C-alpha positions in Angstrom: -22.8 -13.6 65.5 -24.9 -12.2 62.9 -28.5 -10.4 64.1 -30.1 -14.0 62.3 -28.6 -16.0 65.2 -30.1 -13.0 67.6 -33.5 -13.6 65.6 -33.4 -17.4 67.0 -33.2 -16.3 70.7 -36.2 -14.5 70.7 -38.7 -17.7 70.2 -38.3 -18.1 73.2 -40.0 -15.2 74.6 -44.2 -15.8 75.6 -45.8 -14.6 72.6 -49.9 -13.1 73.4 -48.0 -10.1 74.4 -46.6 -5.8 73.7 -43.2 -5.7 74.1 -41.9 -2.8 74.4 -38.0 -2.1 73.1 -35.9 0.3 74.0 -32.7 1.4 72.2 -31.1 4.5 74.3 -27.8 5.1 73.2 -28.0 2.1 70.3 -28.6 3.0 66.5 -26.3 5.7 65.9 -23.8 2.8 66.2 -25.3 0.5 63.7 -24.8 1.9 60.1 -27.6 2.2 58.0 -28.3 -1.3 57.3 -27.9 -3.3 60.5 -30.4 -1.0 62.0 -33.0 -2.1 58.7 -31.9 -5.1 59.9 -32.8 -5.0 63.6 -35.7 -3.8 62.7 -36.9 -6.3 60.7 -35.5 -8.8 63.0 -37.8 -6.9 65.9 -40.8 -7.0 63.6 -40.5 -10.1 62.6 -40.0 -12.0 66.1 -43.2 -10.5 67.5 -46.3 -9.7 66.3 -46.6 -6.3 67.6 -44.8 -3.8 70.4 -43.5 -0.6 71.0 -40.1 0.8 70.1 -38.8 3.8 72.9 -35.5 5.2 70.3 -32.7 7.6 70.9 -32.1 9.5 68.1 -29.7 11.9 66.2 -28.6 14.1 63.8 -26.0 12.9 60.7 -24.2 15.3 62.4 -22.9 13.5 64.9 -21.9 11.1 62.6 -19.5 13.8 61.6 -18.7 14.5 64.8 -17.7 11.2 67.0 -14.5 12.6 67.8 -15.2 15.1 69.1 -19.0 14.1 71.6 -17.9 14.0 75.5 -19.1 10.5 76.2 -17.6 9.1 72.8 -13.8 10.9 72.2 -11.4 8.9 74.2 -13.0 5.2 72.8 -12.6 3.8 69.3 -16.3 4.3 69.3 -17.4 5.8 66.3 -21.3 7.2 65.4 -22.1 5.5 61.6 -25.0 6.9 60.7 -28.5 9.5 62.1 -31.8 11.3 60.6 -33.9 14.6 60.8 -36.7 12.6 61.9 -38.2 10.0 62.7 -40.1 9.3 59.9 -36.5 8.9 58.5 -36.1 5.7 60.5 -39.6 3.9 59.9 -38.6 4.2 56.7 -36.6 1.5 57.5 -39.0 -1.2 58.3 -42.6 -1.2 56.4 -44.2 -2.1 59.8 -43.2 0.7 61.6 -45.4 3.7 62.5 -43.8 7.2 64.6 -46.3 7.5 67.5 -44.1 10.9 68.3 -40.7 12.2 68.7 -39.7 14.8 70.8 -36.0 16.9 71.2 -34.2 16.4 74.4 -33.3 19.6 73.8 -37.0 21.0 74.1 -37.1 19.6 77.2 -33.8 20.8 78.0 -34.7 24.5 77.9 -37.4 23.9 79.8 -35.1 24.2 83.1 -31.5 25.8 82.2 -30.0 28.8 80.1 -27.7 26.4 78.2 -30.9 24.5 77.0 -32.8 27.6 75.8 -29.2 28.6 73.4 -28.8 25.4 72.4 -32.1 25.0 71.3 -32.6 27.9 70.1 -29.2 28.9 68.2 -28.4 25.1 66.6 -31.8 23.8 66.8 -34.0 21.1 68.3 -32.9 18.4 65.8 -29.2 18.0 65.9 -29.0 16.6 69.2 -30.8 13.1 70.8 -34.0 13.0 69.9 -36.5 10.0 72.1 -39.0 8.4 69.2 -41.6 6.3 69.9 -42.1 3.5 67.7 -45.4 1.2 66.8 -46.1 -2.0 64.5 
């Protein structure tokens, strides 16, 4: 099934309201081109809405075989971004509202979180970004 076929399914949803779309654990498995097509479909299907998206750094794509959640599967990370602005650049109607590194939050709660955020950097691991269109 292609993204174009899936886009036709959105025509059955009610219009005239904001939608919140959550893409947690999704974009990193798509190529950059597939992600752009998905974002175009989303913005074409609804006049406006919110996108809450988990994002990974590009280096995560190189480390798929080491990632604890997927190293024993056939899955691989395809790409990542260094910032939400880079992600928003794939679809001109998308605007970055906020972006927060999980490391920034985790350093408040654990020693491991503080060490990871201090040594590796706030954007290397997953980030939560909110977009509006």
